[in-house]
KOLKOL-149368 format. One record per residue: residue number from 0; x, z, y of N, C-alpha, C, O in turn. Coordinates in steps of 0.02 Angstrom, whole numbers, plus 50000, padded with zeros to 5 digits. Layout:
// residues N
<keke NUM; <X; Z; Y>; <X; Z; Y>; <X; Z; Y>; <X; Z; Y>>
...
END
This chain:
// residues 200
<keke 0; <52124; 52150; 50941>; <52100; 52091; 50897>; <52025; 52104; 50867>; <52017; 52158; 50839>>
<keke 1; <51972; 52062; 50871>; <51917; 52078; 50837>; <51928; 52057; 50763>; <51972; 52018; 50743>>
<keke 2; <51880; 52088; 50725>; <51892; 52080; 50647>; <51860; 52016; 50637>; <51807; 52000; 50663>>
<keke 3; <51902; 51976; 50590>; <51875; 51905; 50567>; <51803; 51910; 50537>; <51784; 51963; 50513>>
<keke 4; <51765; 51859; 50539>; <51709; 51845; 50517>; <51710; 51796; 50460>; <51756; 51756; 50463>>
<keke 5; <51667; 51789; 50407>; <51666; 51745; 50356>; <51679; 51672; 50388>; <51723; 51635; 50366>>
<keke 6; <51642; 51655; 50436>; <51650; 51591; 50470>; <51734; 51578; 50483>; <51765; 51531; 50458>>
<keke 7; <51764; 51630; 50528>; <51828; 51621; 50539>; <51868; 51614; 50487>; <51916; 51576; 50495>>
<keke 8; <51860; 51647; 50420>; <51898; 51646; 50359>; <51888; 51574; 50327>; <51932; 51551; 50291>>
<keke 9; <51833; 51541; 50341>; <51811; 51470; 50315>; <51859; 51433; 50340>; <51895; 51398; 50304>>
<keke 10; <51867; 51437; 50409>; <51892; 51387; 50455>; <51973; 51399; 50438>; <52010; 51350; 50439>>
<keke 11; <51999; 51465; 50421>; <52069; 51475; 50410>; <52084; 51437; 50337>; <52134; 51402; 50328>>
<keke 12; <52036; 51447; 50289>; <52046; 51409; 50236>; <52051; 51337; 50239>; <52098; 51311; 50210>>
<keke 13; <52015; 51306; 50266>; <52011; 51235; 50278>; <52086; 51220; 50309>; <52122; 51174; 50288>>
<keke 14; <52102; 51261; 50356>; <52179; 51247; 50394>; <52218; 51253; 50336>; <52251; 51202; 50321>>
<keke 15; <52223; 51298; 50301>; <52270; 51299; 50237>; <52268; 51234; 50191>; <52315; 51204; 50166>>
<keke 16; <52212; 51225; 50188>; <52202; 51161; 50132>; <52241; 51105; 50169>; <52274; 51066; 50134>>
<keke 17; <52241; 51098; 50237>; <52266; 51050; 50269>; <52334; 51046; 50272>; <52362; 50991; 50273>>
<keke 18; <52368; 51107; 50273>; <52427; 51123; 50272>; <52452; 51089; 50205>; <52497; 51047; 50204>>
<keke 19; <52420; 51111; 50155>; <52438; 51101; 50084>; <52446; 51024; 50070>; <52485; 50999; 50030>>
<keke 20; <52404; 50994; 50108>; <52404; 50912; 50107>; <52460; 50883; 50148>; <52489; 50832; 50130>>
<keke 21; <52477; 50920; 50208>; <52530; 50908; 50245>; <52600; 50917; 50210>; <52645; 50877; 50221>>
<keke 22; <52607; 50973; 50165>; <52664; 50986; 50138>; <52677; 50931; 50072>; <52734; 50912; 50055>>
<keke 23; <52617; 50910; 50041>; <52619; 50849; 49993>; <52647; 50788; 50024>; <52693; 50755; 49999>>
<keke 24; <52622; 50775; 50075>; <52638; 50711; 50108>; <52716; 50710; 50131>; <52749; 50659; 50120>>
<keke 25; <52742; 50762; 50160>; <52807; 50765; 50178>; <52849; 50762; 50106>; <52898; 50725; 50101>>
<keke 26; <52826; 50803; 50053>; <52857; 50800; 49983>; <52870; 50736; 49954>; <52925; 50721; 49930>>
<keke 27; <52820; 50696; 49957>; <52810; 50635; 49937>; <52855; 50575; 49978>; <52877; 50525; 49950>>
<keke 28; <52862; 50590; 50049>; <52907; 50546; 50089>; <52972; 50561; 50059>; <53004; 50512; 50042>>
<keke 29; <53001; 50627; 50048>; <53063; 50648; 50023>; <53080; 50626; 49961>; <53137; 50607; 49947>>
<keke 30; <53033; 50626; 49919>; <53036; 50597; 49847>; <53045; 50526; 49843>; <53086; 50503; 49803>>
<keke 31; <53009; 50487; 49884>; <53012; 50411; 49885>; <53072; 50387; 49920>; <53101; 50335; 49903>>
<keke 32; <53094; 50426; 49973>; <53150; 50388; 50018>; <53205; 50430; 50027>; <53249; 50417; 50067>>
<keke 33; <53205; 50496; 49981>; <53273; 50534; 49966>; <53293; 50572; 50039>; <53352; 50578; 50056>>
<keke 34; <53241; 50596; 50076>; <53249; 50637; 50128>; <53241; 50713; 50121>; <53187; 50743; 50116>>
<keke 35; <53295; 50738; 50120>; <53293; 50811; 50098>; <53278; 50851; 50183>; <53272; 50912; 50185>>
<keke 36; <53273; 50815; 50237>; <53250; 50864; 50289>; <53173; 50863; 50286>; <53146; 50907; 50318>>
<keke 37; <53131; 50815; 50249>; <53072; 50825; 50241>; <53048; 50871; 50188>; <52988; 50878; 50180>>
<keke 38; <53091; 50901; 50151>; <53085; 50953; 50097>; <53073; 51022; 50132>; <53030; 51064; 50121>>
<keke 39; <53130; 51020; 50184>; <53142; 51082; 50239>; <53076; 51091; 50267>; <53050; 51146; 50268>>
<keke 40; <53047; 51039; 50290>; <52982; 51044; 50337>; <52930; 51073; 50293>; <52893; 51120; 50309>>
<keke 41; <52931; 51041; 50234>; <52875; 51069; 50186>; <52881; 51131; 50170>; <52830; 51165; 50164>>
<keke 42; <52943; 51157; 50161>; <52956; 51228; 50144>; <52929; 51281; 50190>; <52899; 51334; 50178>>
<keke 43; <52948; 51249; 50251>; <52918; 51299; 50314>; <52840; 51307; 50304>; <52809; 51360; 50307>>
<keke 44; <52815; 51244; 50292>; <52735; 51265; 50295>; <52714; 51303; 50246>; <52663; 51337; 50253>>
<keke 45; <52757; 51303; 50176>; <52747; 51343; 50129>; <52741; 51417; 50142>; <52694; 51453; 50125>>
<keke 46; <52804; 51441; 50182>; <52805; 51498; 50208>; <52745; 51537; 50259>; <52728; 51596; 50267>>
<keke 47; <52724; 51479; 50284>; <52667; 51494; 50334>; <52601; 51509; 50293>; <52560; 51551; 50312>>
<keke 48; <52594; 51476; 50241>; <52536; 51480; 50196>; <52540; 51551; 50157>; <52490; 51584; 50145>>
<keke 49; <52597; 51568; 50141>; <52607; 51629; 50102>; <52576; 51687; 50146>; <52534; 51728; 50126>>
<keke 50; <52607; 51685; 50215>; <52591; 51743; 50276>; <52519; 51733; 50277>; <52489; 51787; 50273>>
<keke 51; <52480; 51682; 50283>; <52412; 51671; 50289>; <52376; 51703; 50242>; <52324; 51731; 50257>>
<keke 52; <52400; 51701; 50176>; <52360; 51725; 50109>; <52355; 51797; 50114>; <52302; 51825; 50103>>
<keke 53; <52418; 51835; 50133>; <52410; 51897; 50139>; <52351; 51924; 50194>; <52305; 51963; 50181>>
<keke 54; <52363; 51896; 50249>; <52311; 51924; 50305>; <52242; 51905; 50280>; <52201; 51951; 50282>>
<keke 55; <52218; 51845; 50257>; <52151; 51820; 50225>; <52128; 51867; 50172>; <52070; 51886; 50170>>
<keke 56; <52165; 51882; 50136>; <52151; 51925; 50084>; <52133; 52003; 50107>; <52077; 52025; 50091>>
<keke 57; <52170; 52036; 50136>; <52169; 52093; 50170>; <52100; 52084; 50196>; <52057; 52125; 50179>>
<keke 58; <52080; 52023; 50245>; <52023; 52026; 50284>; <51967; 52030; 50237>; <51920; 52067; 50249>>
<keke 59; <51968; 51988; 50174>; <51918; 51980; 50143>; <51900; 52037; 50093>; <51851; 52033; 50056>>
<keke 60; <51947; 52096; 50094>; <51953; 52147; 50043>; <51914; 52201; 50101>; <51881; 52244; 50072>>
<keke 61; <51911; 52203; 50155>; <51875; 52237; 50201>; <51802; 52229; 50199>; <51762; 52276; 50197>>
<keke 62; <51784; 52158; 50199>; <51725; 52135; 50190>; <51679; 52141; 50144>; <51619; 52148; 50151>>
<keke 63; <51717; 52138; 50086>; <51688; 52136; 50031>; <51633; 52168; 49997>; <51588; 52145; 49962>>
<keke 64; <51649; 52235; 50020>; <51595; 52290; 49992>; <51521; 52277; 50021>; <51475; 52284; 49980>>
<keke 65; <51507; 52260; 50079>; <51449; 52238; 50108>; <51431; 52171; 50110>; <51372; 52157; 50122>>
<keke 66; <51476; 52125; 50098>; <51464; 52052; 50098>; <51472; 52001; 50041>; <51528; 51982; 50025>>
<keke 67; <51421; 51980; 50012>; <51428; 51944; 49945>; <51461; 51890; 49954>; <51494; 51869; 49907>>
<keke 68; <51460; 51855; 50017>; <51494; 51784; 50023>; <51562; 51806; 50029>; <51599; 51769; 49998>>
<keke 69; <51595; 51859; 50062>; <51660; 51876; 50065>; <51686; 51894; 49987>; <51739; 51872; 49965>>
<keke 70; <51650; 51926; 49958>; <51660; 51961; 49881>; <51675; 51897; 49856>; <51733; 51887; 49838>>
<keke 71; <51625; 51844; 49849>; <51642; 51782; 49804>; <51704; 51736; 49834>; <51723; 51687; 49801>>
<keke 72; <51732; 51750; 49888>; <51791; 51723; 49915>; <51856; 51746; 49906>; <51908; 51719; 49927>>
<keke 73; <51850; 51807; 49867>; <51902; 51852; 49876>; <51983; 51835; 49863>; <52035; 51850; 49892>>
<keke 74; <51967; 51790; 49796>; <52031; 51769; 49763>; <52043; 51702; 49802>; <52101; 51682; 49796>>
<keke 75; <52007; 51668; 49835>; <52029; 51600; 49860>; <52097; 51597; 49896>; <52138; 51553; 49885>>
<keke 76; <52106; 51648; 49938>; <52174; 51625; 49973>; <52237; 51640; 49921>; <52290; 51610; 49928>>
<keke 77; <52227; 51684; 49873>; <52263; 51681; 49819>; <52285; 51611; 49784>; <52342; 51591; 49770>>
<keke 78; <52221; 51580; 49774>; <52216; 51506; 49742>; <52256; 51462; 49787>; <52293; 51420; 49762>>
<keke 79; <52249; 51471; 49854>; <52277; 51432; 49894>; <52353; 51428; 49901>; <52389; 51378; 49902>>
<keke 80; <52369; 51496; 49905>; <52436; 51520; 49895>; <52475; 51481; 49832>; <52531; 51456; 49839>>
<keke 81; <52437; 51479; 49769>; <52470; 51454; 49704>; <52465; 51382; 49714>; <52504; 51348; 49681>>
<keke 82; <52422; 51349; 49756>; <52431; 51274; 49770>; <52494; 51258; 49801>; <52528; 51209; 49788>>
<keke 83; <52510; 51308; 49850>; <52557; 51296; 49898>; <52635; 51309; 49845>; <52686; 51275; 49853>>
<keke 84; <52628; 51355; 49801>; <52686; 51368; 49744>; <52692; 51318; 49717>; <52750; 51299; 49713>>
<keke 85; <52642; 51274; 49687>; <52641; 51224; 49644>; <52682; 51173; 49684>; <52734; 51151; 49660>>
<keke 86; <52659; 51151; 49750>; <52695; 51104; 49787>; <52785; 51124; 49791>; <52831; 51084; 49792>>
<keke 87; <52790; 51191; 49794>; <52849; 51219; 49806>; <52903; 51192; 49750>; <52958; 51166; 49760>>
<keke 88; <52866; 51209; 49678>; <52904; 51175; 49627>; <52917; 51103; 49629>; <52968; 51081; 49604>>
<keke 89; <52871; 51064; 49659>; <52889; 50985; 49665>; <52942; 50981; 49718>; <52986; 50938; 49713>>
<keke 90; <52938; 51033; 49779>; <52998; 51024; 49810>; <53061; 51035; 49791>; <53109; 51010; 49819>>
<keke 91; <53065; 51081; 49733>; <53124; 51107; 49709>; <53159; 51045; 49665>; <53217; 51023; 49668>>
<keke 92; <53102; 51023; 49622>; <53135; 50963; 49577>; <53151; 50912; 49614>; <53195; 50876; 49590>>
<keke 93; <53127; 50892; 49677>; <53146; 50840; 49713>; <53211; 50848; 49750>; <53256; 50808; 49759>>
<keke 94; <53204; 50905; 49768>; <53279; 50926; 49799>; <53341; 50921; 49751>; <53396; 50902; 49771>>
<keke 95; <53328; 50939; 49694>; <53375; 50940; 49640>; <53385; 50860; 49630>; <53444; 50842; 49634>>
<keke 96; <53341; 50813; 49620>; <53338; 50748; 49606>; <53382; 50722; 49657>; <53434; 50696; 49637>>
<keke 97; <53369; 50723; 49722>; <53412; 50695; 49781>; <53481; 50725; 49760>; <53523; 50683; 49742>>
<keke 98; <53496; 50785; 49760>; <53558; 50819; 49761>; <53602; 50787; 49702>; <53662; 50775; 49707>>
<keke 99; <53563; 50776; 49644>; <53602; 50759; 49583>; <53608; 50672; 49579>; <53645; 50640; 49541>>
<keke 100; <53566; 50649; 49621>; <53567; 50568; 49629>; <53535; 50550; 49567>; <53552; 50497; 49542>>
<keke 101; <53493; 50584; 49539>; <53449; 50560; 49492>; <53401; 50489; 49484>; <53355; 50489; 49524>>
<keke 102; <53403; 50448; 49453>; <53376; 50380; 49453>; <53323; 50383; 49411>; <53338; 50382; 49351>>
<keke 103; <53253; 50387; 49429>; <53195; 50398; 49393>; <53173; 50314; 49379>; <53176; 50271; 49422>>
<keke 104; <53152; 50305; 49310>; <53120; 50239; 49315>; <53079; 50214; 49360>; <53055; 50251; 49403>>
<keke 105; <53065; 50152; 49359>; <53018; 50119; 49401>; <52941; 50155; 49387>; <52902; 50176; 49430>>
<keke 106; <52934; 50156; 49323>; <52864; 50179; 49300>; <52860; 50262; 49320>; <52809; 50284; 49346>>
<keke 107; <52909; 50299; 49308>; <52905; 50371; 49327>; <52885; 50380; 49402>; <52844; 50421; 49423>>
<keke 108; <52920; 50335; 49437>; <52911; 50334; 49508>; <52842; 50316; 49534>; <52813; 50346; 49580>>
<keke 109; <52823; 50273; 49505>; <52747; 50240; 49506>; <52697; 50306; 49496>; <52656; 50324; 49538>>
<keke 110; <52708; 50332; 49444>; <52665; 50388; 49409>; <52672; 50443; 49456>; <52623; 50478; 49469>>
<keke 111; <52732; 50454; 49483>; <52736; 50521; 49524>; <52698; 50503; 49599>; <52665; 50542; 49633>>
<keke 112; <52712; 50443; 49611>; <52671; 50420; 49674>; <52601; 50426; 49667>; <52574; 50452; 49715>>
<keke 113; <52562; 50409; 49618>; <52492; 50412; 49595>; <52473; 50481; 49604>; <52418; 50494; 49628>>
<keke 114; <52526; 50543; 49581>; <52502; 50594; 49572>; <52503; 50624; 49645>; <52459; 50662; 49666>>
<keke 115; <52555; 50603; 49680>; <52559; 50635; 49758>; <52489; 50612; 49807>; <52466; 50644; 49854>>
<keke 116; <52467; 50551; 49783>; <52418; 50525; 49825>; <52351; 50557; 49802>; <52311; 50574; 49845>>
<keke 117; <52338; 50566; 49734>; <52295; 50596; 49708>; <52285; 50676; 49736>; <52230; 50699; 49753>>
<keke 118; <52350; 50715; 49738>; <52347; 50784; 49762>; <52319; 50786; 49834>; <52272; 50822; 49852>>
<keke 119; <52359; 50737; 49878>; <52335; 50746; 49948>; <52253; 50719; 49953>; <52220; 50733; 50002>>
<keke 120; <52231; 50688; 49909>; <52167; 50656; 49921>; <52115; 50719; 49893>; <52060; 50728; 49920>>
<keke 121; <52139; 50761; 49837>; <52103; 50818; 49821>; <52113; 50870; 49877>; <52062; 50901; 49890>>
<keke 122; <52160; 50883; 49909>; <52165; 50934; 49959>; <52106; 50907; 50025>; <52067; 50944; 50056>>
<keke 123; <52114; 50842; 50031>; <52065; 50827; 50087>; <52001; 50832; 50063>; <51962; 50855; 50105>>
<keke 124; <51974; 50819; 50008>; <51912; 50829; 49980>; <51890; 50900; 49977>; <51832; 50915; 49986>>
<keke 125; <51942; 50945; 49963>; <51933; 51006; 49967>; <51912; 51042; 50022>; <51869; 51086; 50023>>
<keke 126; <51955; 51015; 50082>; <51938; 51033; 50156>; <51865; 51006; 50168>; <51828; 51045; 50198>>
<keke 127; <51840; 50947; 50149>; <51769; 50921; 50156>; <51723; 50974; 50133>; <51678; 50996; 50169>>
<keke 128; <51736; 50996; 50067>; <51687; 51041; 50039>; <51692; 51113; 50068>; <51647; 51154; 50060>>
<keke 129; <51744; 51126; 50101>; <51735; 51195; 50132>; <51684; 51182; 50201>; <51641; 51223; 50215>>
<keke 130; <51695; 51125; 50238>; <51660; 51110; 50293>; <51588; 51101; 50281>; <51544; 51130; 50312>>
<keke 131; <51578; 51053; 50225>; <51497; 51038; 50222>; <51473; 51089; 50176>; <51419; 51114; 50190>>
<keke 132; <51503; 51109; 50125>; <51471; 51165; 50083>; <51421; 51126; 50033>; <51383; 51155; 49994>>
<keke 133; <51427; 51066; 50039>; <51383; 51031; 49993>; <51409; 51028; 49920>; <51469; 51027; 49905>>
<keke 134; <51358; 51025; 49877>; <51378; 51020; 49794>; <51401; 50958; 49784>; <51430; 50953; 49730>>
<keke 135; <51399; 50909; 49816>; <51424; 50838; 49800>; <51499; 50848; 49820>; <51541; 50840; 49775>>
<keke 136; <51518; 50865; 49878>; <51585; 50882; 49894>; <51634; 50921; 49847>; <51692; 50906; 49839>>
<keke 137; <51599; 50980; 49813>; <51625; 51023; 49783>; <51637; 50991; 49715>; <51687; 51006; 49682>>
<keke 138; <51589; 50944; 49693>; <51591; 50909; 49619>; <51634; 50860; 49627>; <51654; 50834; 49575>>
<keke 139; <51661; 50835; 49688>; <51706; 50786; 49698>; <51775; 50807; 49675>; <51811; 50780; 49633>>
<keke 140; <51788; 50860; 49713>; <51848; 50905; 49706>; <51859; 50918; 49617>; <51915; 50910; 49593>>
<keke 141; <51815; 50933; 49585>; <51807; 50959; 49520>; <51818; 50881; 49469>; <51845; 50879; 49414>>
<keke 142; <51797; 50835; 49497>; <51802; 50773; 49456>; <51866; 50748; 49476>; <51898; 50725; 49428>>
<keke 143; <51898; 50744; 49534>; <51960; 50723; 49549>; <52024; 50773; 49519>; <52080; 50752; 49504>>
<keke 144; <52003; 50831; 49516>; <52056; 50880; 49485>; <52059; 50870; 49416>; <52115; 50868; 49391>>
<keke 145; <51997; 50860; 49370>; <51998; 50854; 49310>; <52044; 50775; 49292>; <52090; 50767; 49252>>
<keke 146; <52022; 50741; 49323>; <52046; 50668; 49324>; <52136; 50670; 49330>; <52171; 50630; 49299>>
<keke 147; <52166; 50725; 49378>; <52229; 50731; 49390>; <52257; 50766; 49319>; <52307; 50743; 49291>>
<keke 148; <52223; 50818; 49295>; <52255; 50843; 49237>; <52258; 50789; 49178>; <52305; 50792; 49138>>
<keke 149; <52213; 50745; 49173>; <52204; 50690; 49120>; <52275; 50648; 49119>; <52318; 50641; 49076>>
<keke 150; <52267; 50620; 49192>; <52322; 50575; 49212>; <52400; 50611; 49208>; <52447; 50576; 49190>>
<keke 151; <52408; 50662; 49221>; <52474; 50701; 49205>; <52480; 50716; 49133>; <52539; 50714; 49116>>
<keke 152; <52445; 50728; 49092>; <52443; 50721; 49024>; <52461; 50663; 48990>; <52499; 50662; 48941>>
<keke 153; <52424; 50597; 49022>; <52448; 50527; 48998>; <52515; 50511; 49016>; <52551; 50475; 48982>>
<keke 154; <52531; 50536; 49069>; <52603; 50508; 49096>; <52641; 50560; 49063>; <52701; 50546; 49059>>
<keke 155; <52625; 50616; 49039>; <52684; 50649; 48993>; <52690; 50608; 48929>; <52746; 50596; 48906>>
<keke 156; <52638; 50589; 48902>; <52650; 50552; 48844>; <52686; 50496; 48843>; <52724; 50483; 48796>>
<keke 157; <52676; 50450; 48900>; <52708; 50391; 48914>; <52779; 50404; 48925>; <52825; 50370; 48902>>
<keke 158; <52785; 50464; 48967>; <52859; 50491; 48973>; <52907; 50505; 48903>; <52964; 50484; 48898>>
<keke 159; <52874; 50540; 48856>; <52894; 50550; 48784>; <52914; 50489; 48755>; <52967; 50484; 48725>>
<keke 160; <52872; 50442; 48763>; <52884; 50385; 48724>; <52961; 50345; 48769>; <53005; 50309; 48745>>
<keke 161; <52955; 50361; 48816>; <53018; 50330; 48860>; <53087; 50358; 48843>; <53141; 50328; 48840>>
<keke 162; <53070; 50434; 48830>; <53125; 50463; 48810>; <53146; 50452; 48745>; <53207; 50454; 48734>>
<keke 163; <53106; 50439; 48699>; <53121; 50419; 48625>; <53152; 50358; 48624>; <53201; 50347; 48589>>
<keke 164; <53121; 50309; 48668>; <53153; 50245; 48672>; <53220; 50228; 48709>; <53245; 50172; 48716>>
<keke 165; <53245; 50294; 48732>; <53301; 50283; 48768>; <53305; 50262; 48843>; <53356; 50253; 48876>>
<keke 166; <53242; 50256; 48863>; <53229; 50230; 48932>; <53247; 50295; 48993>; <53260; 50286; 49053>>
<keke 167; <53244; 50351; 48958>; <53234; 50406; 49012>; <53292; 50452; 48979>; <53293; 50453; 48917>>
<keke 168; <53331; 50482; 49006>; <53378; 50526; 48989>; <53348; 50600; 48976>; <53289; 50604; 48993>>
<keke 169; <53375; 50655; 48952>; <53344; 50718; 48934>; <53356; 50752; 49001>; <53315; 50796; 49016>>
<keke 170; <53403; 50740; 49040>; <53406; 50781; 49104>; <53360; 50757; 49152>; <53341; 50795; 49197>>
<keke 171; <53340; 50697; 49148>; <53290; 50680; 49199>; <53218; 50698; 49177>; <53169; 50708; 49213>>
<keke 172; <53225; 50701; 49096>; <53144; 50723; 49070>; <53140; 50799; 49090>; <53082; 50820; 49090>>
<keke 173; <53177; 50835; 49103>; <53149; 50900; 49117>; <53126; 50907; 49195>; <53073; 50935; 49209>>
<keke 174; <53166; 50881; 49244>; <53143; 50862; 49293>; <53072; 50826; 49318>; <53035; 50841; 49364>>
<keke 175; <53070; 50776; 49274>; <52997; 50729; 49284>; <52945; 50792; 49244>; <52894; 50799; 49278>>
<keke 176; <52945; 50826; 49196>; <52900; 50860; 49166>; <52887; 50913; 49213>; <52828; 50925; 49226>>
<keke 177; <52933; 50947; 49241>; <52919; 50995; 49279>; <52867; 50977; 49348>; <52828; 51017; 49373>>
<keke 178; <52877; 50920; 49366>; <52839; 50892; 49419>; <52767; 50890; 49396>; <52719; 50917; 49425>>
<keke 179; <52765; 50852; 49333>; <52696; 50851; 49306>; <52652; 50899; 49295>; <52590; 50899; 49298>>
<keke 180; <52704; 50955; 49276>; <52662; 51022; 49259>; <52642; 51058; 49324>; <52594; 51097; 49327>>
<keke 181; <52679; 51043; 49374>; <52655; 51075; 49450>; <52589; 51037; 49467>; <52542; 51065; 49495>>
<keke 182; <52588; 50981; 49453>; <52527; 50948; 49488>; <52478; 50965; 49437>; <52421; 50964; 49460>>
<keke 183; <52480; 50981; 49369>; <52428; 51004; 49333>; <52395; 51072; 49362>; <52334; 51082; 49359>>
<keke 184; <52442; 51120; 49390>; <52428; 51183; 49403>; <52395; 51177; 49472>; <52349; 51214; 49489>>
<keke 185; <52427; 51122; 49515>; <52380; 51116; 49581>; <52307; 51093; 49581>; <52262; 51108; 49621>>
<keke 186; <52304; 51052; 49522>; <52239; 51022; 49506>; <52181; 51093; 49482>; <52121; 51093; 49497>>
<keke 187; <52210; 51137; 49450>; <52163; 51196; 49424>; <52156; 51239; 49477>; <52101; 51265; 49485>>
<keke 188; <52201; 51253; 49517>; <52195; 51308; 49571>; <52146; 51270; 49636>; <52116; 51301; 49680>>
<keke 189; <52148; 51198; 49625>; <52116; 51165; 49685>; <52032; 51174; 49667>; <51989; 51182; 49710>>
<keke 190; <52020; 51171; 49587>; <51950; 51174; 49565>; <51926; 51244; 49577>; <51869; 51253; 49600>>
<keke 191; <51978; 51307; 49559>; <51955; 51372; 49567>; <51930; 51396; 49648>; <51891; 51440; 49665>>
<keke 192; <51964; 51354; 49684>; <51955; 51362; 49776>; <51884; 51348; 49785>; <51847; 51387; 49816>>
<keke 193; <51863; 51287; 49757>; <51808; 51254; 49779>; <51757; 51290; 49746>; <51704; 51297; 49777>>
<keke 194; <51763; 51318; 49679>; <51719; 51343; 49639>; <51695; 51418; 49670>; <51639; 51446; 49668>>
<keke 195; <51752; 51437; 49697>; <51736; 51510; 49727>; <51703; 51501; 49788>; <51657; 51540; 49802>>
<keke 196; <51720; 51454; 49828>; <51690; 51443; 49901>; <51613; 51421; 49886>; <51572; 51424; 49932>>
<keke 197; <51597; 51402; 49827>; <51512; 51367; 49824>; <51493; 51429; 49799>; <51434; 51436; 49813>>
<keke 198; <51515; 51481; 49766>; <51476; 51539; 49757>; <51464; 51585; 49804>; <51504; 51600; 49848>>
<keke 199; <51400; 51613; 49797>; <51365; 51656; 49843>; <51351; 51719; 49814>; <51321; 51762; 49846>>
END
């Protein structure tokens, strides 16, 4: 099997981003419709991403000494794996929510839906940035990722208010906050992915 080129690895990174978007879509469907089978599908995709991370990192390590572009991309597969891990955390909390029959408030459900859609959009934009290599595409991911972090922080504050007022139980609180924190991490690793890909 011939050695991978930087172009090959960029294609693989794009495909991994597409896979993370697919994970988010499946998890969102499971969250909104209480479908555990969708979580199983998302978890299988995550396993594939973890396997690909090892292979891509190994290929980049071999290229890095004589290739500045490969050197700049060296940690990108690890960031993609961390994105998948962030979604796994949402999968775990969603699975727990379904199993325990937890009833989120309408506000919490709407907020989570916004984060799912925003996360999928960031993955799509990150994929576009990989394909085009344009500064505008990279900047779009940066902006949307920062926006997601702010949203998660705002949702956390709103949630604390619901907790204090008795609208939300402490048990539900832990699950919801874990989901918020996972999306914050997803946003950070998305930014790092496109930042590293833009470096030469």
